[in-house]
VMD Tcl script that draws the C-alpha trace (Angstrom):
set ca {
  {-59.58 57.08 -88.79}
  {-62.38 58.46 -86.58}
  {-64.25 55.15 -86.80}
  {-61.12 53.26 -85.79}
  {-60.56 55.50 -82.74}
  {-64.27 55.19 -81.84}
  {-64.14 51.39 -82.00}
  {-61.00 51.29 -79.85}
  {-62.41 53.70 -77.26}
  {-65.61 51.65 -76.99}
  {-63.78 48.34 -77.19}
  {-61.55 48.86 -74.14}
  {-64.38 49.57 -71.67}
  {-66.38 46.70 -73.15}
  {-63.48 44.31 -72.58}
  {-63.12 45.53 -69.00}
  {-66.84 45.13 -68.46}
  {-66.79 41.56 -69.79}
  {-63.83 40.72 -67.57}
  {-65.59 42.15 -64.54}
  {-68.74 40.18 -65.35}
  {-66.66 37.02 -65.59}
  {-65.11 37.71 -62.16}
  {-68.50 38.40 -60.61}
  {-69.93 35.28 -62.15}
  {-67.16 32.96 -60.99}
  {-66.46 34.47 -57.56}
  {-69.41 32.96 -55.69}
  {-68.54 29.46 -56.81}
  {-64.87 30.07 -56.10}
  {-65.54 31.38 -52.60}
  {-68.03 28.60 -51.92}
  {-65.48 25.99 -52.97}
  {-62.85 27.59 -50.76}
  {-65.26 27.75 -47.84}
  {-66.14 24.09 -48.26}
  {-62.48 23.14 -48.45}
  {-61.58 25.13 -45.34}
  {-64.57 23.81 -43.42}
  {-63.82 20.24 -44.41}
  {-60.29 20.44 -43.03}
  {-60.73 22.67 -39.96}
  {-64.13 21.96 -38.40}
  {-63.88 21.28 -34.68}
  {-66.30 20.68 -31.86}
  {-66.50 22.36 -28.49}
  {-68.75 23.57 -25.73}
  {-69.27 26.79 -23.80}
  {-67.85 27.05 -20.27}
  {-70.37 29.73 -19.30}
  {-73.01 32.02 -20.77}
  {-71.59 33.19 -24.12}
  {-72.63 36.10 -26.33}
  {-72.84 35.30 -30.04}
  {-71.89 38.30 -32.15}
  {-71.85 39.29 -35.81}
  {-68.14 40.16 -35.78}
  {-65.15 39.14 -33.60}
  {-65.42 41.98 -31.11}
  {-67.54 42.76 -28.07}
  {-69.03 45.93 -29.58}
  {-70.52 44.19 -32.64}
  {-74.20 43.27 -32.90}
  {-75.40 40.73 -30.34}
  {-77.21 37.99 -32.28}
  {-78.08 35.59 -29.46}
  {-76.76 34.14 -26.21}
  {-75.65 30.54 -25.66}
  {-76.10 28.85 -22.29}
  {-73.31 27.10 -20.41}
  {-72.35 23.67 -21.80}
  {-73.85 24.47 -25.22}
  {-72.29 22.19 -27.84}
  {-70.70 24.07 -30.74}
  {-69.42 23.38 -34.22}
  {-66.41 25.62 -34.86}
  {-65.71 26.41 -38.49}
  {-62.76 28.78 -38.13}
  {-60.53 30.62 -35.67}
  {-60.02 34.34 -36.28}
  {-58.14 37.17 -34.62}
  {-60.33 39.87 -33.11}
  {-60.67 41.89 -29.94}
  {-58.59 40.71 -26.99}
  {-61.33 40.73 -24.38}
  {-59.28 39.15 -21.59}
  {-55.51 39.44 -21.26}
  {-53.71 38.69 -24.53}
  {-56.30 36.26 -25.89}
  {-57.60 37.77 -29.17}
  {-59.02 34.54 -30.63}
  {-62.69 34.24 -31.62}
  {-64.41 31.16 -33.03}
  {-66.76 31.26 -35.97}
  {-69.77 29.09 -35.06}
  {-71.67 29.45 -38.33}
  {-70.82 27.79 -41.63}
  {-68.64 29.76 -44.04}
  {-71.50 29.93 -46.53}
  {-73.89 31.63 -44.08}
  {-73.95 34.84 -42.07}
  {-70.96 35.02 -39.71}
  {-71.48 34.32 -36.02}
  {-68.65 34.52 -33.47}
  {-68.07 33.46 -29.88}
  {-65.08 34.58 -27.84}
  {-62.54 31.75 -27.47}
  {-62.13 32.38 -23.76}
  {-65.63 30.98 -23.25}
  {-65.14 27.81 -25.29}
  {-63.40 24.49 -24.76}
  {-62.28 22.81 -27.98}
  {-62.56 19.08 -28.62}
  {-59.14 17.48 -29.01}
  {-57.96 15.91 -32.27}
  {-58.46 12.36 -31.04}
  {-62.13 13.02 -30.49}
  {-61.90 13.33 -26.71}
  {-63.04 16.60 -25.24}
  {-60.83 18.70 -23.01}
  {-63.62 18.21 -20.52}
  {-62.81 14.47 -20.49}
  {-59.16 15.06 -19.63}
  {-60.29 17.44 -16.88}
  {-62.71 14.87 -15.48}
  {-61.97 14.17 -11.83}
  {-59.48 17.05 -11.51}
  {-60.28 19.71 -8.92}
  {-58.22 22.60 -7.58}
  {-59.36 23.70 -4.12}
  {-58.13 27.01 -2.71}
  {-58.61 27.88 0.96}
  {-58.37 31.64 1.39}
  {-58.30 31.49 5.19}
  {-55.49 28.93 5.20}
  {-53.59 30.47 2.29}
  {-53.23 27.08 0.67}
  {-54.07 25.25 -2.54}
  {-54.83 21.53 -2.93}
  {-55.08 19.61 -6.20}
  {-57.20 16.46 -6.32}
  {-57.58 13.77 -8.95}
  {-60.52 11.40 -8.53}
  {-60.80 12.44 -4.89}
  {-57.13 11.84 -4.07}
  {-54.81 14.73 -3.27}
  {-51.92 14.85 -5.73}
  {-50.39 18.25 -4.95}
  {-50.57 21.18 -2.55}
  {-48.85 24.54 -2.23}
  {-48.95 27.79 -0.27}
  {-50.65 30.67 -2.07}
  {-51.31 34.39 -1.76}
  {-54.86 35.65 -2.36}
  {-56.38 39.08 -2.84}
  {-55.85 41.91 -0.38}
  {-58.92 42.96 1.63}
  {-59.86 45.76 -0.79}
  {-59.55 43.43 -3.80}
  {-60.59 40.12 -2.28}
  {-60.47 36.90 -4.28}
  {-64.06 35.87 -5.13}
  {-65.30 32.59 -3.70}
  {-67.31 29.99 -5.59}
  {-66.95 27.21 -8.13}
  {-65.30 28.00 -11.47}
  {-63.46 26.28 -14.31}
  {-60.16 26.99 -16.02}
  {-61.02 28.48 -19.41}
  {-57.71 29.97 -20.61}
  {-54.04 29.04 -20.24}
  {-51.26 31.50 -21.07}
  {-47.51 30.84 -20.98}
  {-45.83 33.25 -21.01}
  {-47.98 36.36 -20.86}
  {-47.97 39.95 -19.63}
  {-50.43 41.37 -17.14}
  {-51.53 44.97 -17.64}
  {-53.05 46.96 -14.81}
  {-56.79 47.68 -15.18}
  {-56.20 50.58 -12.79}
  {-54.85 53.91 -14.09}
  {-51.45 55.32 -13.09}
  {-51.84 57.20 -9.83}
  {-54.24 54.61 -8.43}
  {-52.96 52.83 -5.29}
  {-53.69 49.58 -7.12}
  {-51.84 50.39 -10.36}
  {-48.92 48.18 -11.36}
  {-46.56 48.27 -14.36}
  {-46.78 45.69 -17.17}
  {-45.70 42.46 -15.50}
  {-44.24 39.31 -17.04}
  {-45.98 36.10 -15.97}
  {-44.62 32.64 -16.73}
  {-47.72 30.50 -16.12}
  {-51.32 31.72 -15.87}
  {-54.60 29.79 -15.73}
  {-57.71 31.98 -15.92}
  {-60.72 30.75 -13.96}
  {-63.04 33.77 -13.75}
  {-63.84 36.40 -16.37}
  {-62.27 39.77 -15.72}
  {-58.70 38.61 -15.22}
  {-58.75 36.21 -12.27}
  {-55.85 33.77 -12.60}
  {-53.86 31.11 -10.85}
  {-50.33 32.34 -11.62}
  {-46.73 32.61 -10.51}
  {-45.52 35.83 -8.87}
  {-41.74 36.20 -8.99}
  {-41.91 39.48 -7.01}
  {-43.02 37.61 -3.87}
  {-41.08 35.08 -1.80}
  {-43.57 34.51 1.03}
  {-46.91 32.74 0.70}
  {-49.43 31.14 3.01}
  {-51.76 32.31 5.80}
  {-51.92 36.06 6.29}
  {-50.04 37.02 3.14}
  {-53.21 38.50 1.63}
  {-52.75 41.37 4.12}
  {-49.79 43.68 4.60}
  {-46.79 41.55 5.54}
  {-43.02 41.63 5.53}
  {-41.23 39.73 2.78}
  {-37.56 39.11 3.72}
  {-36.54 39.41 0.07}
  {-38.82 42.16 -1.24}
  {-39.76 44.11 1.90}
  {-43.27 45.17 2.91}
  {-45.93 43.81 0.61}
  {-49.68 43.32 0.32}
  {-51.86 40.60 -1.13}
  {-52.75 40.16 -4.78}
  {-55.27 42.12 -6.83}
  {-57.74 39.23 -6.60}
  {-55.75 36.46 -8.28}
  {-54.37 33.36 -6.60}
  {-50.60 33.80 -6.73}
  {-47.99 31.14 -5.96}
  {-44.30 30.24 -6.39}
  {-43.22 29.54 -9.95}
  {-42.71 25.84 -9.27}
  {-46.30 25.44 -8.14}
  {-47.64 27.44 -11.09}
  {-45.59 25.36 -13.53}
  {-46.90 22.12 -12.01}
  {-50.54 23.27 -12.18}
  {-50.12 24.56 -15.72}
  {-48.94 21.15 -16.90}
  {-51.47 19.17 -14.84}
  {-54.69 21.17 -15.23}
  {-56.31 21.24 -18.69}
  {-59.01 23.62 -19.84}
  {-62.20 22.75 -17.97}
  {-60.54 21.84 -14.65}
  {-62.77 22.76 -11.72}
  {-61.51 25.53 -9.43}
  {-63.19 25.73 -6.02}
  {-62.41 28.91 -4.07}
  {-63.38 28.58 -0.41}
  {-63.36 31.30 2.25}
}
mol new
graphics top color blue
foreach p $ca { graphics top sphere $p radius 0.5 }
foreach p [lrange $ca 0 end-1] q [lrange $ca 1 end] { graphics top cylinder $p $q radius 0.2 }
display resetview
């Protein structure tokens, strides 16, 4: 009886151990096969729209492995959800094979190649959005020909819209803007619904609609009277416009479209 109990008590752990060994032995091949299958069906190409940090995990606090220069060509093996660095965009791209150490680049800094093999950059070729801050106006050009224009509102003097040449790197529709300023700050604003937003500079600079304004154009970046909404000031640095203009731009301008902000 004792021998029987002894054999059973030794036999159960031995069986568990053998099962565990079998799992450990087959797992690498299983994972490798899965990785190959995923990579074979989801690999994409892209390029960086600016200097991009490459990190060991999909968040900005993880280890910095290297830095890619602007226009660096990438092979993208997977899309993962991580830290939302800008607005509501929490997507990161894995730029290392699934059988090697993970490397991630934030999606807001990458333009993906389209399914037909043409890059988003190609569809943006010849498209330029020019914003004149002094005139309070936006002009859209395709191959040098103006195809659209609209009145805009730029940043108030204390939060002026930055000038320079940029590119659209994120498109959100709809989205919610959250104030980077704390409650009590003269610049704070409550969570705000936005219908169409095109981000052109890191840190939350967008071309977007602003339903809480009805007046746009020269001088609206300063304190002005809005016949619908009363006394108002300019934006927090974005380029705001009527919803019709924002909807048109959102449909017309792909990722990679040049945005030229002039004084």
